[in-house]
N, C-alpha and C positions, 0 to 999 in steps of 0.2 A: 611523436607520430598525432596527426590529427586527419580524422577520414568519416566524412558525413555524408549522407546522401542529401538534396536540397531540393529538385524538382524531377519531374516525372516527364518523358516526352511523349504525349500521348492527346489527341485529340478526344475532347472532351464539348461535348456540348450540354449545357447546363449546370448549373451553380449548385453547390455539395450543402445544401442548406443544413441537413443534420450532423454533416462532419463539423462545419461553423459552430452549432448549437452547442455542441461537445465541448468544441474547443473555449468559448465561452462559459460554459458552463463551469470546467474546471478550472479557468481562472478565478470565477467569482467565487468557487467554494474554496481556492486556495488564498484570496483577497478575504473571507472570514474566517479562515483556520489563523491568517498573520495576526489578523487586528483581536480573537479571542484568545490566541494563546498568549501573546504578549499580555493582555490582560489578568491571566493565569499566573504566567511567572511572577508578576508585581506583585502579586496579589498573594502567592505560596510563600514569597522570600518578606513579604512585612509581616504574614503570619509566624513564621518560623522566627523570625529574628525580632519582631518588635511586639506583639499580639502576645504573645505565649508568656508566662513565667518564668524563671527558673526552676521551679519547684514541676511545672510541666514539662519543659524540656526533660528533667532528668528523668520524668517518667520514662519518656520516650527512649531518651539512651540505655535504657536497664532495657529495653526491648533487644537480643541478639540480633543479629542480622549479618550478611556476607553483603559485600561489594561497597565502593565508593560512594561518595556523594551526601548529600542532606538527608540524614536519617530521619529529620521531624518529614522532609517529605516523602520520603520512601515509605515510611511506616504508613500514614494515613493515606497515602494513593492505593496502596497494598488492598486498603481496607475497601476505598470507593469502586477500588477494580471490580470485588470478589462480588460472588452472587449472593453472599447475606452476610452483611457487615457485621452484625452479632455474634456470627461463629467464626467469623475471621476474629474479633476481638477477643473472644474466647478463646481459641487456639494463641495469639501472640500474648495475652496473660499467663498462658500455663508454662511460657518458654520463660518469664520474667523469676529470677531467683528470688524467693520468699525473704521477706525480712520479719525482724525477729519483733516488731511489734505486736504479732499475731502468734496466738496460741495453738490455733489450727489453722491448717492449708488450707481448708475450705472459706476461712474469713480471708486469707490472705489472700487467696482468689479475688474472691467476690471483689475486694479493694482495690485491688488490681484492674478489675474488668470496669468497675466506676470510672476510678482515672482516667484512663483509657478510650472510654464511651462520651464522658464530660470534654474531653479533648478532641474528640471527633467530632461531635456534633457543634463545636464552635466552628472547627475549620469546616463542615458544610454546609453551615450558617456564610460565613469568611469569603471563600474561597470558590468562583467560580469553576466549571470543569474545564477540562483540558481539553478543545474539541477534537484537534487531530487523535489523541487517544481513542474518544468516543466513536470517531469514526472509522478508525480500523478497523479490520476485520481479524478476528482470533480463530485460527482453524480449529482450536477444539470446540466451538461455539458455531454451530450452522445455524447462524442468524441470517438470513435471507438480506433483510433491509441491509446490514453491514456490510456485505459483500456486493450489493449496490454502492451505498455513500465509502467502501473503500476506494471501488475503482475511480470515483473521480474527484479524490483527495490525493494532495500529494507533499512529501516530506521539505521541499525548500523549492527556490525559484528554478535553478537549474535542472532538477528531477524536473518540475512543471515544461520548462521550456523544451528540453529533451524531447517528452514524449510528445508534448502539441507536435513537435515537429515532426517527428516521422509520422506521427497519427496522420495529420493534415497532408503529407507528401502520398500517404499510400491509401487510407481512408478515402479520400477523395473521388479518385477514381474507381474505387470498389463499391461504393455507394453509388455511382451513376451506372456501373453496371447492373447493380444487384436492385435498383431502384429502393423507395422511401420504406415500402413493409419489408420487406427482405433485407434490407439494411437495419432496423428496428430488430427484427428476430437475430438478423448475425451478433449483434452489440450483447444482445439479450442474451443470450447464448454463450458468448464469448466471457462476458462479465459473471453470469453462475457457474459455467463449467471450470474457469481457472480455479475459482476458489474452492468450490470444491475438490478439484485434483489437488491444491495444497491442504486441504484440511486430511483427505486420504493419505496423501506421502507425508505427512507429519504427526500421524495417529500415533500413539504412542510415547510421541516425543515430548515429553513435559514443559520444557524450555523453549520451544516453536515462537517464532516469534510473530507479532501481529503483523499485516500487512498491509499497504497503499498502494496505489498506484494506477496508471493506465496503461502500462507497458505490456501485462498480458492482451489486452485488446488490440492492443498495438501489432504485436507479433502476431495476432491472427490475423490482419489487415495486414502484415507482410507476405505471409506465407499465401494467402488468398490470391492475392497479385499476383504473385510469383508462380502459381499455379494457371492461373488463365489466364494470363497474358507472359509465358516469360522470356518473352523475346524481345519484349519493349525498355526501352534505354531510362536509367535512372542516374539522372548526372548528380557526379558527386564531387567534391572536392579535399583533396588531398595534398598535405603540409607535413614536410619532413625537414627541420632545420632551414637550410634558405631555399630547399627545393618544392613548389608549389603548381598545382595543376588540376585542371578540369575533366574529369573521365565520364564518360557513358558507360555503364556498365548495364547486361538484362538484370530483368526484376527477378529472374529466377536464381541468379548467381548472387545478388544482396540478401534473397532470402535463405539460401544455403550456406552463405557466411555467416549470417546472424544466428541462425537456428542452431548451427555445427559449430558456433563459440559458446552459446548457451548450453549444448552439451557438454563440454569439454568443460567449462567452469563447473559445472554443475558434479562432475566426478572429482573436480580437484577439490572443493570445499565444503566443511561440514554444513549440520544443520543450523547457524547461527549466522549465515551470512545474510546482510544488508538486502542485496540483491535478492527478489523472488523468482528463482529459475524454474522452478516448479510451474509459474502462471505462464513465462517467456514460452516453456516448451507445451505446454498442454495449449496454452493460445493460438502458437504455432500448427497445432494439431487439428484445431477447430478450423483454423482458417483454411488449411488443404483439403479438408473434409466440403467446407463449403465451395471451393476452389475448381475440385475436381466434378462437384456434380454439375457446373457451369461449363468446364471442358468438355462433359462428355453430352450433356445436354441442351446446353445454349450457345453451341459454338460459333456458329453464324454470329450472335450477337457480340461477340470479343471480337471478332474479325473487325466489326464495323468499327468498336471501339480501338484499335491499333492503328498504330500509324502505318 
Protein backbone atom coordinates (compact mmCIF):
# COMPACT_ATOMS: atom_id res chain seq x y z
CA UNK A 1 0.00 0.00 0.00
CA UNK A 2 1.27 3.46 -0.88
CA UNK A 3 -0.32 6.68 0.40
CA UNK A 4 1.09 10.19 0.47
CA UNK A 5 -0.10 13.81 0.23
CA UNK A 6 1.38 15.76 -2.65
CA UNK A 7 -0.52 19.04 -3.05
CA UNK A 8 -2.69 21.47 -1.10
CA UNK A 9 -5.80 23.06 -2.62
CA UNK A 10 -5.66 26.59 -1.23
CA UNK A 11 -5.51 30.12 -2.56
CA UNK A 12 -1.92 31.14 -1.88
CA UNK A 13 -0.62 34.55 -2.88
CA UNK A 14 3.12 34.88 -2.73
CA UNK A 15 6.21 32.74 -2.81
CA UNK A 16 7.17 30.72 0.33
CA UNK A 17 10.77 31.90 0.22
CA UNK A 18 11.83 30.64 3.64
CA UNK A 19 10.32 27.22 3.01
CA UNK A 20 12.25 26.99 -0.25
CA UNK A 21 15.46 28.15 1.45
CA UNK A 22 15.11 25.47 4.12
CA UNK A 23 14.63 22.85 1.41
CA UNK A 24 17.74 24.10 -0.38
CA UNK A 25 19.70 24.15 2.89
CA UNK A 26 18.74 20.56 3.73
CA UNK A 27 19.70 19.44 0.23
CA UNK A 28 23.07 21.22 0.43
CA UNK A 29 23.84 19.76 3.87
CA UNK A 30 23.00 16.26 2.68
CA UNK A 31 25.21 16.69 -0.38
CA UNK A 32 28.05 17.66 1.98
CA UNK A 33 27.28 14.65 4.18
CA UNK A 34 27.46 12.27 1.23
CA UNK A 35 30.73 13.73 -0.03
CA UNK A 36 32.58 13.94 3.29
CA UNK A 37 31.23 10.68 4.72
CA UNK A 38 32.33 8.81 1.61
CA UNK A 39 35.85 10.13 2.19
CA UNK A 40 35.59 9.01 5.82
CA UNK A 41 34.55 5.45 4.97
CA UNK A 42 37.32 5.13 2.40
CA UNK A 43 39.90 6.55 4.83
CA UNK A 44 38.92 4.35 7.79
CA UNK A 45 38.85 1.24 5.62
CA UNK A 46 42.34 2.02 4.34
CA UNK A 47 43.55 2.87 7.85
CA UNK A 48 42.30 -0.34 9.49
CA UNK A 49 43.27 -2.64 6.62
CA UNK A 50 46.46 -1.16 5.19
CA UNK A 51 47.94 1.51 7.45
CA UNK A 52 48.05 -0.36 10.76
CA UNK A 53 50.57 -3.08 11.36
CA UNK A 54 49.56 -6.53 12.54
CA UNK A 55 50.91 -5.70 15.97
CA UNK A 56 48.80 -2.55 16.20
CA UNK A 57 45.69 -4.39 15.05
CA UNK A 58 46.39 -7.08 17.62
CA UNK A 59 46.39 -4.45 20.37
CA UNK A 60 43.00 -3.16 19.26
CA UNK A 61 41.55 -6.66 19.14
CA UNK A 62 42.70 -7.22 22.72
CA UNK A 63 40.14 -4.62 23.82
CA UNK A 64 36.96 -6.57 24.66
CA UNK A 65 33.62 -5.37 23.35
CA UNK A 66 30.20 -6.35 22.13
CA UNK A 67 28.58 -6.04 18.74
CA UNK A 68 29.58 -6.92 15.22
CA UNK A 69 31.57 -4.87 12.76
CA UNK A 70 35.03 -3.47 12.30
CA UNK A 71 36.54 -3.54 15.81
CA UNK A 72 39.28 -1.15 14.76
CA UNK A 73 36.73 1.46 13.61
CA UNK A 74 34.40 0.89 16.57
CA UNK A 75 37.13 1.37 19.17
CA UNK A 76 38.76 4.39 17.57
CA UNK A 77 35.45 6.12 16.88
CA UNK A 78 34.37 5.53 20.49
CA UNK A 79 37.49 7.40 21.59
CA UNK A 80 36.90 10.22 19.10
CA UNK A 81 33.23 10.60 20.09
CA UNK A 82 33.97 10.71 23.81
CA UNK A 83 34.23 13.96 25.77
CA UNK A 84 37.74 13.11 26.99
CA UNK A 85 39.88 10.91 24.73
CA UNK A 86 42.52 10.29 27.39
CA UNK A 87 39.96 9.09 29.93
CA UNK A 88 38.40 6.78 27.35
CA UNK A 89 41.81 5.33 26.42
CA UNK A 90 42.52 4.76 30.13
CA UNK A 91 39.16 2.99 30.55
CA UNK A 92 39.71 0.77 27.50
CA UNK A 93 43.27 -0.05 28.60
CA UNK A 94 41.96 -1.33 31.93
CA UNK A 95 39.73 -3.78 30.07
CA UNK A 96 42.70 -5.41 28.31
CA UNK A 97 43.88 -8.64 29.88
CA UNK A 98 47.38 -8.12 31.36
CA UNK A 99 50.34 -9.68 29.56
CA UNK A 100 53.19 -11.49 31.36
CA UNK A 101 55.99 -9.20 30.15
CA UNK A 102 55.43 -6.80 33.04
CA UNK A 103 55.89 -7.44 36.73
CA UNK A 104 53.31 -4.92 37.92
CA UNK A 105 49.76 -3.99 36.97
CA UNK A 106 50.74 -0.31 36.72
CA UNK A 107 53.53 -1.00 34.24
CA UNK A 108 51.24 -3.18 32.14
CA UNK A 109 48.53 -0.51 32.13
CA UNK A 110 50.99 2.21 31.17
CA UNK A 111 52.23 0.13 28.23
CA UNK A 112 48.70 -0.61 26.97
CA UNK A 113 47.71 3.04 27.24
CA UNK A 114 50.78 4.06 25.24
CA UNK A 115 49.96 1.58 22.47
CA UNK A 116 46.34 2.75 22.23
CA UNK A 117 47.35 6.40 22.38
CA UNK A 118 49.88 6.00 19.56
CA UNK A 119 47.30 4.25 17.38
CA UNK A 120 44.69 6.91 18.13
CA UNK A 121 47.07 9.75 17.24
CA UNK A 122 47.63 8.14 13.84
CA UNK A 123 43.86 7.73 13.44
CA UNK A 124 43.22 11.43 14.24
CA UNK A 125 45.89 12.43 11.74
CA UNK A 126 44.84 10.19 8.85
CA UNK A 127 41.05 9.76 9.12
CA UNK A 128 38.63 12.71 8.70
CA UNK A 129 35.61 12.99 10.95
CA UNK A 130 32.30 11.37 10.00
CA UNK A 131 30.19 14.46 9.19
CA UNK A 132 26.77 12.90 9.81
CA UNK A 133 27.81 11.78 13.29
CA UNK A 134 29.27 15.21 13.96
CA UNK A 135 26.00 16.92 12.98
CA UNK A 136 23.72 14.55 14.92
CA UNK A 137 22.12 15.53 18.24
CA UNK A 138 22.95 13.43 21.28
CA UNK A 139 19.96 13.60 23.68
CA UNK A 140 22.31 13.43 26.68
CA UNK A 141 24.22 16.55 25.58
CA UNK A 142 22.15 19.75 25.51
CA UNK A 143 24.08 21.31 22.65
CA UNK A 144 22.05 24.04 20.92
CA UNK A 145 24.31 24.00 17.86
CA UNK A 146 23.75 20.25 17.41
CA UNK A 147 20.00 20.77 17.84
CA UNK A 148 20.12 22.98 14.76
CA UNK A 149 22.61 21.00 12.67
CA UNK A 150 20.81 17.71 13.32
CA UNK A 151 17.48 19.16 12.21
CA UNK A 152 18.80 20.05 8.78
CA UNK A 153 20.75 16.80 8.29
CA UNK A 154 19.43 13.50 6.92
CA UNK A 155 20.46 9.88 6.91
CA UNK A 156 19.65 8.96 3.31
CA UNK A 157 18.31 10.34 0.04
CA UNK A 158 14.88 8.80 0.76
CA UNK A 159 14.88 10.32 4.25
CA UNK A 160 15.65 13.72 2.73
CA UNK A 161 13.11 13.43 -0.11
CA UNK A 162 10.28 12.30 2.17
CA UNK A 163 10.83 15.07 4.69
CA UNK A 164 11.17 17.81 2.08
CA UNK A 165 8.05 16.67 0.20
CA UNK A 166 5.89 16.86 3.32
CA UNK A 167 7.64 19.99 4.55
CA UNK A 168 7.01 21.93 1.36
CA UNK A 169 3.36 20.84 1.05
CA UNK A 170 2.45 21.98 4.56
CA UNK A 171 5.07 24.57 5.52
CA UNK A 172 4.57 26.67 2.37
CA UNK A 173 1.00 27.50 3.41
CA UNK A 174 1.99 27.92 7.06
CA UNK A 175 4.67 30.44 6.04
CA UNK A 176 2.19 32.49 4.00
CA UNK A 177 -0.19 32.59 6.97
CA UNK A 178 2.44 33.41 9.59
CA UNK A 179 4.61 35.80 7.62
CA UNK A 180 8.40 35.68 7.62
CA UNK A 181 9.13 36.75 11.21
CA UNK A 182 6.62 34.45 12.89
CA UNK A 183 7.59 31.60 10.57
CA UNK A 184 11.26 31.95 11.62
CA UNK A 185 10.12 31.90 15.27
CA UNK A 186 7.97 28.83 14.51
CA UNK A 187 10.86 26.93 12.90
CA UNK A 188 13.22 27.91 15.73
CA UNK A 189 10.86 26.79 18.48
CA UNK A 190 10.09 23.55 16.63
CA UNK A 191 13.80 22.87 16.13
CA UNK A 192 14.81 23.46 19.73
CA UNK A 193 11.59 22.19 21.30
CA UNK A 194 11.65 18.78 19.62
CA UNK A 195 15.30 18.29 20.58
CA UNK A 196 14.61 19.20 24.21
CA UNK A 197 11.61 16.88 24.26
CA UNK A 198 13.78 14.03 22.97
CA UNK A 199 16.39 14.73 25.67
CA UNK A 200 13.69 14.72 28.34
CA UNK A 201 12.19 11.47 27.04
CA UNK A 202 15.60 9.77 26.87
CA UNK A 203 16.81 10.91 30.31
CA UNK A 204 18.23 7.93 32.15
CA UNK A 205 18.39 5.77 29.00
CA UNK A 206 22.09 5.21 28.36
CA UNK A 207 21.75 3.67 24.89
CA UNK A 208 19.53 6.41 23.45
CA UNK A 209 20.44 6.99 19.82
CA UNK A 210 21.56 10.33 18.34
CA UNK A 211 19.01 11.87 16.02
CA UNK A 212 18.95 13.74 12.71
CA UNK A 213 16.21 14.93 10.39
CA UNK A 214 13.59 17.61 9.76
CA UNK A 215 10.64 15.39 10.67
CA UNK A 216 9.87 17.10 13.99
CA UNK A 217 9.56 20.45 12.19
CA UNK A 218 7.52 18.78 9.44
CA UNK A 219 5.03 17.46 11.99
CA UNK A 220 4.79 20.93 13.52
CA UNK A 221 3.80 22.31 10.11
CA UNK A 222 1.33 19.48 9.50
CA UNK A 223 -0.37 20.03 12.87
CA UNK A 224 -0.38 23.83 12.57
CA UNK A 225 -2.07 23.71 9.18
CA UNK A 226 -4.54 21.06 10.37
CA UNK A 227 -5.63 23.29 13.26
CA UNK A 228 -5.66 26.62 11.38
CA UNK A 229 -7.30 25.38 8.17
CA UNK A 230 -8.97 22.08 9.09
CA UNK A 231 -11.21 21.89 6.02
CA UNK A 232 -8.67 22.82 3.36
CA UNK A 233 -8.18 19.85 1.04
CA UNK A 234 -4.90 17.99 0.56
CA UNK A 235 -4.56 15.96 -2.61
CA UNK A 236 -3.33 12.45 -1.77
CA UNK A 237 -2.20 9.63 -4.02
CA UNK A 238 -3.30 6.14 -2.99
CA UNK A 239 -2.02 2.93 -4.55
CA UNK A 240 -2.75 -0.66 -3.61
CA UNK A 241 -1.69 -3.36 -6.09
CA UNK A 242 -3.68 -2.54 -9.28
CA UNK A 243 -5.90 0.04 -7.59
CA UNK A 244 -4.82 3.68 -7.49
CA UNK A 245 -6.70 6.89 -7.04
CA UNK A 246 -6.39 10.57 -6.11
CA UNK A 247 -8.27 11.64 -2.97
CA UNK A 248 -8.83 15.09 -1.49
CA UNK A 249 -8.59 14.79 2.29
CA UNK A 250 -9.17 17.62 4.82
CA UNK A 251 -5.94 18.85 6.40
CA UNK A 252 -7.23 18.09 9.91
CA UNK A 253 -7.77 14.42 9.05
CA UNK A 254 -4.26 14.20 7.58
CA UNK A 255 -2.83 15.68 10.79
CA UNK A 256 -4.86 13.35 13.01
CA UNK A 257 -3.81 10.34 10.94
CA UNK A 258 -0.07 11.02 11.12
CA UNK A 259 -0.01 12.14 14.76
CA UNK A 260 -2.21 9.21 15.77
CA UNK A 261 0.04 6.77 13.91
CA UNK A 262 3.10 8.19 15.68
CA UNK A 263 1.41 7.82 19.06
CA UNK A 264 0.55 4.21 18.24
CA UNK A 265 4.07 3.45 16.99
CA UNK A 266 5.81 4.93 20.02
CA UNK A 267 3.65 2.78 22.28
CA UNK A 268 4.75 -0.36 20.42
CA UNK A 269 8.48 0.24 20.01
CA UNK A 270 11.43 0.39 22.40
CA UNK A 271 13.91 3.20 22.88
CA UNK A 272 16.22 1.94 20.11
CA UNK A 273 13.87 2.77 17.23
CA UNK A 274 15.57 4.52 14.32
CA UNK A 275 12.53 6.82 14.00
CA UNK A 276 12.37 9.71 16.45
CA UNK A 277 8.68 9.51 17.34
CA UNK A 278 9.25 11.82 20.30
CA UNK A 279 10.28 14.59 17.89
CA UNK A 280 7.22 13.88 15.73
CA UNK A 281 4.77 14.11 18.62
CA UNK A 282 6.41 17.08 20.33
CA UNK A 283 6.61 18.86 16.97
CA UNK A 284 2.90 18.26 16.46
CA UNK A 285 2.20 19.72 19.92
CA UNK A 286 4.13 22.87 19.03
CA UNK A 287 2.21 23.13 15.75
CA UNK A 288 -1.11 22.80 17.59
CA UNK A 289 -0.20 25.67 19.93
CA UNK A 290 0.73 27.99 17.04
CA UNK A 291 -2.32 26.92 15.06
CA UNK A 292 -4.69 27.44 18.00
CA UNK A 293 -3.39 30.97 18.50
CA UNK A 294 -4.11 31.88 14.87
CA UNK A 295 -7.46 30.09 14.95
CA UNK A 296 -8.57 32.18 17.92
CA UNK A 297 -6.89 35.54 17.32
CA UNK A 298 -6.31 35.67 13.55
CA UNK A 299 -9.42 33.93 12.24
CA UNK A 300 -10.13 36.52 9.54
CA UNK A 301 -6.69 35.96 7.99
CA UNK A 302 -7.35 32.22 7.92
CA UNK A 303 -10.68 32.74 6.14
CA UNK A 304 -8.92 34.72 3.42
CA UNK A 305 -6.36 31.92 2.93
CA UNK A 306 -8.85 29.07 2.66
CA UNK A 307 -10.60 28.11 -0.55
